[in-house]
Backbone bond lengths (Angstrom), bond angles and torsions (degrees), N, CA, C in turn:
res aa  C-N    CA-C-N  psi(-1)  N-CA   C-N-CA  omega(-1)  CA-C   N-CA-C  phi
1 X - - - 1.502 - - 1.568 108.23 -
2 X 1.328 114.99 133.25 1.455 118.27 177.66 1.550 110.73 -79.77
3 X 1.273 115.91 130.99 1.484 121.96 179.37 1.517 105.85 -87.35
4 X 1.376 116.09 130.14 1.481 119.61 177.68 1.534 110.26 -54.26
5 X 1.287 116.90 142.70 1.463 120.98 -174.45 1.508 112.70 -56.03
6 X 1.362 116.13 -40.91 1.467 119.09 -176.15 1.553 112.99 -68.84
7 X 1.337 117.55 -14.91 1.446 122.00 -179.60 1.517 113.41 -102.38
8 X 1.310 115.81 -6.14 1.489 118.27 178.97 1.536 111.09 -74.34
9 X 1.286 116.02 149.16 1.531 118.15 171.61 1.505 109.38 -57.42
10 X 1.299 115.54 150.70 1.488 118.99 -175.23 1.507 112.38 -54.58
11 X 1.310 114.86 -39.56 1.462 118.37 -176.18 1.538 114.40 -70.43
12 X 1.326 116.91 -10.45 1.419 118.92 177.97 1.539 113.75 -102.47
13 X 1.359 116.50 0.82 1.422 118.81 179.39 1.534 112.17 -69.24
14 X 1.275 115.49 166.65 1.429 120.77 179.42 1.517 112.84 -61.38
15 X 1.269 117.39 144.00 1.465 120.21 -177.63 1.450 114.52 -59.88
16 X 1.351 117.93 -28.29 1.485 116.87 -179.41 1.493 113.92 -73.48
17 X 1.326 120.89 -5.74 1.379 124.14 176.63 1.537 111.49 -86.99
18 X 1.325 115.52 -23.18 1.490 119.61 -171.61 1.518 113.76 -63.13
19 X 1.379 117.65 -43.15 1.481 114.13 -179.62 1.533 114.64 -58.67
20 X 1.327 114.89 -37.05 1.514 117.12 178.33 1.514 111.92 -68.15
21 X 1.293 116.82 -34.33 1.471 119.00 177.60 1.517 110.71 -70.25
22 X 1.313 115.91 -37.42 1.468 120.20 176.78 1.545 111.39 -65.89
23 X 1.341 114.17 -43.23 1.508 117.34 179.91 1.511 109.71 -65.74
24 X 1.312 117.84 -40.69 1.505 118.36 179.00 1.522 110.77 -63.42
25 X 1.341 117.04 -42.64 1.459 120.17 177.16 1.516 112.22 -63.23
26 X 1.321 115.80 -40.80 1.477 121.03 178.77 1.527 112.35 -63.76
27 X 1.306 115.19 -41.38 1.504 118.07 179.77 1.497 109.95 -63.34
28 X 1.357 117.28 -44.31 1.481 120.01 178.87 1.555 109.76 -59.66
29 X 1.255 118.80 -47.01 1.470 123.45 -175.11 1.559 110.97 -69.78
30 X 1.325 115.42 -43.90 1.470 117.81 177.66 1.492 112.48 -56.52
31 X 1.351 115.95 -44.76 1.412 122.71 -175.79 1.530 109.84 -70.01
32 X 1.324 118.03 -44.32 1.408 125.18 -175.83 1.530 113.46 -73.97
33 X 1.366 116.99 -39.34 1.475 120.09 -172.83 1.520 112.95 -112.87
34 X 1.325 116.80 -17.28 1.505 118.55 -171.74 1.527 110.04 93.87
35 X 1.306 113.37 166.81 1.464 118.05 -179.22 1.534 111.97 -71.50
36 X 1.326 116.82 -48.29 1.441 120.70 -177.97 1.478 113.39 -56.99
37 X 1.357 117.57 -45.99 1.432 121.97 -173.89 1.493 115.82 -76.50
38 X 1.326 114.54 -16.17 1.470 120.31 -176.70 1.522 109.70 -78.92
39 X 1.344 117.66 125.86 1.451 122.38 178.74 1.509 107.43 -105.44
40 X 1.363 113.65 145.42 1.471 119.86 177.84 1.547 109.62 -59.70
41 X 1.291 118.44 -33.94 1.490 119.56 178.72 1.524 110.53 -63.31
42 X 1.347 116.37 -36.29 1.453 121.69 177.29 1.537 110.54 -63.88
43 X 1.324 115.19 -43.71 1.476 120.99 179.95 1.529 110.12 -60.71
44 X 1.385 115.06 -46.28 1.442 120.22 -179.45 1.533 111.36 -60.18
45 X 1.386 114.99 -47.00 1.426 120.08 178.46 1.516 112.58 -58.96
46 X 1.364 114.98 -45.32 1.510 117.99 179.37 1.523 112.67 -61.20
47 X 1.345 114.09 -33.54 1.485 120.12 -178.07 1.552 110.30 -84.36
48 X 1.340 119.45 -10.82 1.422 121.41 179.19 1.525 113.73 79.44
49 X 1.323 117.56 27.67 1.452 120.57 176.37 1.545 110.08 -128.30
50 X 1.266 115.17 175.39 1.520 119.98 177.45 1.530 107.99 -82.27
51 X 1.342 113.81 159.09 1.480 117.32 175.72 1.471 111.03 -62.85
52 X 1.346 117.91 -33.52 1.466 121.84 178.11 1.516 110.92 -63.00
53 X 1.340 117.28 -37.67 1.447 119.48 176.84 1.492 113.82 -63.21
54 X 1.366 115.66 -36.82 1.442 120.95 177.46 1.494 109.99 -61.31
55 X 1.281 118.33 -39.89 1.465 121.09 -178.55 1.535 113.50 -69.77
56 X 1.338 117.38 -13.90 1.449 120.99 174.35 1.541 109.68 -67.07
57 X 1.306 116.70 -26.07 1.473 123.02 -172.03 1.508 113.20 -110.33
58 X 1.321 118.84 -34.69 1.447 123.41 -177.23 1.513 110.27 -134.17
59 X 1.343 115.58 130.69 1.461 121.79 -173.92 1.500 111.89 -72.33
60 X 1.325 118.61 -34.29 1.491 120.66 -177.17 1.527 107.87 -157.26
61 X 1.297 116.41 -174.93 1.464 121.96 179.15 1.511 113.40 -68.74
62 X 1.360 114.45 -38.22 1.479 118.17 176.77 1.519 112.47 -61.13
63 X 1.309 114.77 -42.09 1.473 121.13 178.12 1.497 110.81 -61.43
64 X 1.376 116.50 -40.63 1.420 122.39 178.09 1.498 113.94 -64.51
65 X 1.344 116.39 -42.99 1.443 121.20 178.41 1.528 110.55 -62.98
66 X 1.345 117.27 -41.46 1.475 118.95 -179.01 1.558 109.17 -64.48
67 X 1.300 115.21 -36.40 1.450 118.30 179.70 1.540 110.66 -68.31
68 X 1.290 117.24 -36.56 1.496 119.97 173.83 1.518 112.35 -58.92
69 X 1.314 116.26 -45.48 1.471 120.77 179.67 1.515 110.54 -64.44
70 X 1.330 116.52 -43.08 1.461 120.00 -176.74 1.531 113.02 -71.41
71 X 1.358 116.27 -30.58 1.462 121.64 -179.39 1.477 111.13 -78.98
72 X 1.420 117.97 -41.57 1.428 120.49 -167.15 1.590 113.17 -104.02
73 X 1.284 116.79 -31.88 1.471 120.55 -173.39 1.512 113.82 -99.16
74 X 1.335 115.89 -44.48 1.500 118.82 -176.57 1.530 113.64 -60.75
75 X 1.342 117.15 -38.87 1.515 114.16 178.47 1.501 113.98 -61.06
76 X 1.365 116.71 -33.45 1.463 119.02 178.15 1.533 109.85 -67.52
77 X 1.321 116.10 -39.04 1.469 119.84 176.97 1.502 111.04 -66.64
78 X 1.331 117.21 -37.28 1.466 121.06 175.32 1.487 111.03 -56.44
79 X 1.337 117.16 -49.17 1.436 122.67 -176.99 1.538 112.21 -63.11
80 X 1.363 115.46 -41.56 1.437 119.97 176.70 1.490 112.63 -59.82
81 X 1.331 114.86 -46.10 1.501 119.17 -180.00 1.524 110.81 -63.13
82 X 1.334 117.49 -36.81 1.483 120.20 175.89 1.480 110.77 -63.51
83 X 1.322 117.03 -39.23 1.526 118.98 -179.58 1.514 106.95 -64.43
84 X 1.314 118.97 -45.50 1.497 119.93 178.83 1.480 111.78 -60.54
85 X 1.300 118.35 -39.85 1.445 121.13 -178.25 1.586 113.50 -66.41
86 X 1.330 113.15 -33.61 1.484 118.08 -172.31 1.525 113.38 -105.50
87 X 1.310 118.10 -1.06 1.487 119.76 -176.94 1.491 110.08 -72.77
88 X 1.346 116.04 138.00 1.441 121.65 -179.12 1.520 115.67 -114.52
89 X 1.330 116.39 -8.44 1.439 121.57 -175.75 1.534 113.98 -84.33
90 X 1.329 114.55 -164.45 1.466 120.90 180.00 1.509 111.11 -68.98
91 X 1.352 117.12 141.74 1.453 119.47 -179.29 1.488 116.24 -61.64
92 X 1.369 118.10 -23.88 1.464 123.07 176.39 1.517 109.42 -65.94
93 X 1.332 117.45 -39.78 1.454 120.28 179.53 1.539 110.19 -71.89
94 X 1.328 117.18 -38.66 1.425 120.49 175.55 1.528 112.26 -59.63
95 X 1.316 115.06 -44.77 1.424 119.51 -178.61 1.518 112.84 -61.82
96 X 1.355 113.68 -43.74 1.489 118.20 177.93 1.529 111.46 -63.52
97 X 1.326 115.52 -43.54 1.499 119.49 179.16 1.533 110.63 -59.39
98 X 1.246 116.48 -39.76 1.481 118.19 -176.41 1.536 108.88 -72.48
99 X 1.318 119.57 -42.12 1.435 121.95 179.72 1.592 112.65 -63.28
100 X 1.331 112.35 -47.82 1.503 116.07 179.81 1.489 112.94 -69.67
101 X 1.398 115.60 -35.95 1.468 119.66 177.97 1.485 110.34 -66.45
102 X 1.274 117.94 -38.01 1.492 123.03 176.10 1.495 109.76 -55.29
103 X 1.349 117.12 -50.04 1.458 120.02 179.92 1.467 113.20 -61.41
104 X 1.357 116.26 -44.53 1.453 121.27 -179.82 1.532 112.96 -60.72
105 X 1.321 118.74 -43.51 1.429 123.73 -171.16 1.524 112.32 -90.77
106 X 1.333 118.78 -23.56 1.459 121.83 -176.28 1.526 113.11 -130.55
107 X 1.284 114.77 -54.77 1.486 119.23 -172.03 1.527 113.94 -60.17
108 X 1.332 115.50 -37.97 1.496 120.15 -175.92 1.508 111.36 -97.20
109 X 1.348 118.84 22.41 1.419 122.29 -179.74 1.533 107.76 -131.72
110 X 1.313 112.60 175.06 1.495 119.89 178.18 1.518 112.14 -58.45
111 X 1.333 117.85 -24.08 1.411 119.99 -178.94 1.532 114.13 -63.19
112 X 1.314 117.90 -23.97 1.452 121.30 178.34 1.543 109.00 -64.11
113 X 1.350 118.68 -22.55 1.474 122.18 178.91 1.524 111.90 -64.31
114 X 1.361 117.38 -22.45 1.428 118.04 178.18 1.485 111.58 -70.03
115 X 1.288 118.44 -33.64 1.479 123.33 175.57 1.529 107.72 -62.94
116 X 1.319 117.13 -47.90 1.429 121.99 179.70 1.566 109.74 -56.72
117 X 1.356 114.57 -46.47 1.452 121.78 179.27 1.536 111.27 -56.24
118 X 1.304 115.36 -46.19 1.459 119.05 -176.42 1.563 110.65 -68.11
119 X 1.315 116.71 -39.84 1.477 119.43 175.44 1.471 112.25 -58.35
120 X 1.403 114.39 -44.17 1.452 119.26 -175.17 1.550 114.90 -76.43
121 X 1.310 115.00 -34.08 1.493 117.35 -169.33 1.496 115.02 -119.89
122 X 1.293 119.93 1.87 1.486 117.97 -176.59 1.515 114.66 -64.07
123 X 1.360 115.43 -27.60 1.433 117.05 179.38 1.490 113.39 -67.29
124 X 1.283 116.82 -25.74 1.540 121.30 179.55 1.506 111.10 -90.89
125 X 1.331 119.21 -11.32 1.440 122.11 -178.40 1.498 108.46 -135.95
126 X 1.357 117.89 69.92 1.503 123.00 -175.14 1.550 112.86 -58.07
127 X 1.329 117.03 -32.81 1.440 117.94 -177.98 1.529 111.97 -70.17
128 X 1.356 114.13 -37.50 1.447 116.83 174.16 1.510 111.96 -69.27
129 X 1.342 117.55 -36.69 1.441 120.74 179.12 1.533 109.78 -61.48
130 X 1.281 116.82 -39.20 1.493 122.56 -179.49 1.524 106.98 -66.68
131 X 1.269 117.39 -46.00 1.470 120.32 179.97 1.512 110.78 -59.46
132 X 1.333 117.71 -47.58 1.440 120.72 -178.05 1.572 109.11 -66.45
133 X 1.258 117.99 -37.98 1.457 120.54 178.87 1.511 110.32 -61.46
134 X 1.325 119.62 -44.10 1.446 122.61 -176.12 1.527 110.82 -74.03
135 X 1.349 116.59 -40.07 1.450 119.64 -172.68 1.583 111.52 -80.82
136 X 1.310 116.39 -34.38 1.477 118.29 -172.77 1.598 109.89 -115.58
137 X 1.300 117.30 -56.16 1.462 118.57 -169.45 1.493 113.94 -66.13
138 X 1.309 116.45 -44.14 1.511 122.18 -179.12 1.518 107.72 -60.80
139 X 1.324 116.13 -48.73 1.460 119.97 -175.13 1.567 108.96 -69.93
140 X 1.273 116.15 -42.35 1.496 118.46 -179.71 1.530 110.94 -62.64
141 X 1.351 116.40 -43.92 1.460 117.85 178.19 1.510 113.55 -63.11
142 X 1.324 113.53 -39.94 1.501 119.96 179.23 1.506 110.06 -62.66
143 X 1.312 116.31 -39.01 1.498 119.90 179.91 1.570 112.53 -64.89
144 X 1.320 114.28 -44.17 1.476 120.41 178.82 1.564 107.56 -62.42
145 X 1.319 117.28 -47.22 1.483 121.23 -178.70 1.505 108.77 -59.09
146 X 1.319 119.53 -38.80 1.451 123.45 -177.12 1.531 108.23 -63.71
147 X 1.330 117.55 -40.72 1.496 118.80 178.26 1.468 110.92 -61.81
148 X 1.351 116.17 -42.63 1.490 120.44 178.75 1.492 112.15 -63.93
149 X 1.319 114.84 -43.93 1.480 118.73 179.09 1.515 110.14 -67.42
150 X 1.283 119.59 -35.77 1.457 122.77 176.25 1.502 110.76 -59.52
151 X 1.322 114.11 -46.81 1.482 118.71 -179.94 1.496 112.33 -62.40
152 X 1.344 116.00 -36.20 1.472 118.53 179.02 1.486 112.46 -70.89
153 X 1.356 115.02 -42.13 1.426 119.62 -179.82 1.572 112.39 -64.28
154 X 1.282 116.76 -31.98 1.464 119.35 -178.59 1.543 110.29 -89.04
155 X 1.354 118.65 2.97 1.442 120.19 -178.58 1.482 115.43 72.57
156 X 1.359 117.35 19.95 1.486 122.14 -179.53 1.505 110.51 -96.21
157 X 1.345 121.23 -27.92 1.406 125.26 175.06 1.528 108.46 -114.21
158 X 1.382 113.72 149.81 1.446 117.04 174.20 1.479 109.15 -73.59
159 X 1.318 117.15 168.58 1.513 121.98 -177.56 1.525 109.21 -71.27
160 X 1.282 116.80 120.41 1.496 124.19 178.50 1.471 108.02 -134.80
161 X 1.375 116.39 168.08 1.432 121.61 171.30 1.499 107.75 -85.29
162 X 1.371 114.90 108.19 1.441 121.65 -175.41 1.523 114.99 -61.90
163 X 1.338 115.07 -36.19 1.461 120.42 -178.84 1.538 110.97 -69.25
164 X 1.319 115.32 -47.62 1.474 118.33 -179.10 1.549 111.53 -69.99
165 X 1.332 116.34 -35.21 1.410 118.93 -179.56 1.548 110.94 -70.45
166 X 1.328 115.89 -33.61 1.479 120.05 172.46 1.470 112.13 -55.62
167 X 1.347 116.42 -46.68 1.465 120.05 -176.66 1.568 107.91 -65.97
168 X 1.360 117.38 -38.97 1.485 119.06 178.19 1.520 111.58 -64.24
169 X 1.282 118.59 -30.51 1.463 125.49 -179.30 1.554 111.01 -72.32
170 X 1.354 112.66 -47.11 1.427 119.63 -174.17 1.559 114.69 -66.37
171 X 1.339 115.33 -37.89 1.455 120.35 -173.71 1.519 113.73 -56.00
172 X 1.360 116.37 -49.77 1.496 115.53 178.19 1.511 113.90 -64.88
173 X 1.353 116.96 -29.52 1.463 119.68 -179.31 1.540 109.10 -68.50
174 X 1.319 116.19 -39.35 1.465 120.06 177.29 1.572 109.74 -64.91
175 X 1.346 116.08 -41.56 1.476 119.39 177.45 1.500 111.04 -59.98
176 X 1.305 117.64 -41.23 1.518 119.72 176.95 1.492 111.98 -57.61
177 X 1.330 115.07 -45.73 1.461 118.45 177.73 1.487 113.34 -61.54
178 X 1.348 115.25 -44.23 1.459 117.99 -178.48 1.489 110.90 -63.80
179 X 1.323 118.61 -38.49 1.457 123.42 179.51 1.471 112.48 -59.78
180 X 1.420 114.48 -34.79 1.456 119.57 -175.29 1.541 106.87 -66.02
181 X 1.315 120.74 -29.31 1.430 121.59 -172.95 1.535 110.47 -102.73
182 X 1.335 119.48 -26.37 1.400 121.42 -172.18 1.489 118.36 -114.88
183 X 1.319 119.41 -26.64 1.447 120.33 -170.11 1.527 114.33 -120.37
184 X 1.290 119.61 -22.73 1.484 121.61 -172.92 1.557 111.99 -55.02
185 X 1.314 118.29 -36.63 1.425 119.13 -177.96 1.553 113.13 -70.94
186 X 1.317 117.68 -14.10 1.446 123.02 -178.66 1.523 111.71 -94.64
187 X 1.307 117.99 -14.16 1.465 120.79 -176.75 1.506 111.30 -82.85
188 X 1.346 116.43 136.48 1.474 122.98 176.29 1.514 106.92 -68.89
189 X 1.246 121.21 -42.96 1.470 126.36 179.81 1.512 108.59 -129.03
190 X 1.343 117.67 92.48 1.474 119.90 -179.60 1.508 112.64 -59.18
191 X 1.288 115.92 146.21 1.486 123.47 177.92 1.518 109.91 -77.06
192 X 1.339 118.42 133.51 1.404 120.35 173.55 1.482 110.41 -69.45
193 X 1.350 119.84 120.38 1.485 122.02 -177.63 1.543 110.89 -56.91
194 X 1.306 119.65 -44.38 1.463 121.20 -179.98 1.531 113.40 -62.31
195 X 1.358 113.62 -41.74 1.505 117.04 175.87 1.525 109.10 -63.64
196 X 1.319 117.47 -42.49 1.479 121.72 177.46 1.532 110.55 -58.50
197 X 1.310 115.94 -47.55 1.508 120.74 -175.55 1.505 109.05 -67.04
198 X 1.319 118.75 -46.08 1.434 121.20 -177.28 1.533 110.65 -63.22
199 X 1.351 114.90 -40.00 1.453 118.61 177.20 1.510 113.76 -65.73
200 X 1.390 112.54 -40.75 1.487 118.98 176.84 1.500 110.85 -62.66
201 X 1.304 117.48 -45.82 1.462 120.99 -177.23 1.571 107.28 -63.06
202 X 1.300 118.37 -41.45 1.484 120.63 177.67 1.508 111.11 -58.47
203 X 1.307 115.87 -46.36 1.486 119.35 178.15 1.503 111.54 -60.25
204 X 1.326 117.23 -42.39 1.492 121.00 176.04 1.529 111.22 -60.38
205 X 1.310 113.79 -54.51 1.489 117.16 -173.05 1.533 112.19 -62.59
206 X 1.291 116.87 -41.62 1.459 116.96 -174.78 1.522 111.37 -76.71
207 X 1.314 115.26 -6.63 1.464 120.37 169.91 1.525 111.01 -91.78
208 X 1.356 117.76 -20.72 1.460 121.83 -175.80 1.527 111.95 -102.39
209 X 1.336 117.11 -33.22 1.501 119.59 -172.04 1.544 109.46 -69.65
210 X 1.332 113.76 143.76 1.483 118.88 171.01 1.527 107.71 -69.96
211 X 1.261 117.31 154.26 1.459 123.80 -176.85 1.562 111.49 -57.09
212 X 1.334 116.02 -39.17 1.480 120.28 -177.03 1.497 112.71 -81.92
213 X 1.319 118.13 -2.38 1.515 119.11 177.08 1.531 110.61 -119.45
214 X 1.325 118.90 8.72 1.424 121.48 -173.72 1.502 112.81 -59.66
215 X 1.333 117.60 -33.21 1.492 118.16 178.79 1.451 112.93 -65.48
216 X 1.288 122.16 -20.80 1.483 124.83 -178.87 1.530 109.32 -64.48
217 X 1.348 119.37 -24.48 1.440 123.11 -176.15 1.507 108.94 -74.93
218 X 1.343 118.00 -18.77 1.452 118.86 -172.52 1.532 108.87 -83.25
219 X 1.258 120.00 -28.91 1.505 121.72 -172.16 1.565 111.29 -59.18
220 X 1.353 121.42 -45.20 1.479 118.34 178.02 1.468 114.43 -62.76
221 X 1.357 117.78 -25.38 1.482 118.78 -175.31 1.519 112.38 -71.26
222 X 1.283 118.00 -16.37 1.475 121.09 -174.90 1.522 109.54 -68.76
223 X 1.342 115.68 -18.26 1.493 117.04 178.50 1.513 113.58 -114.95
224 X 1.335 115.15 23.67 1.454 119.28 -179.15 1.546 111.51 -59.05
225 X 1.363 115.54 140.87 1.448 117.23 172.65 1.507 113.12 -67.54
226 X 1.288 120.41 148.10 1.459 122.74 -177.95 1.532 111.27 -78.65
């Protein structure tokens, strides 16, 4: 009698399920313990396979980390870039959608721990830092700059330095992620991430919008999540 896949012991499941189980285990351990402290044997144990099985799919810990980023983070970035490419509305609405969508898909999930890991350990692992910079940071920065340039080209934003403004936008977002993992337990009254983000977006928009288009920034706020 064939045992349904979902009831089989983990070690009897199809081989094509194992990489996903290993990546899920690696993500948990990288976020909880950091890159340096995570051992491949721990990942294999968490995934319910032998260390030898892990080596069938990933050559080393660096290879495993890159696979985690490509599996869990890059698809979110792909979707955000597609939204920017296909969006037809006001750039203020696009900007708000991207900022709040980023928090929903990455910032408010375990994935935000990867950013904390890179901030804490990139100096000890320059090759990984370079990989993360090229795969995530360069693309993310370019996407934000495109939104700003789009708004300027359409006459919705005043003329600003897109590159410098992108850096000013990203820094508070990184701080919000860091606080989720490092500081929230120490705060007497934690800040609501959505309140923070909406306030931050308002500050950005009213610094970028032209005076005669300022009211356009208000329309997306009518459907803000509580």
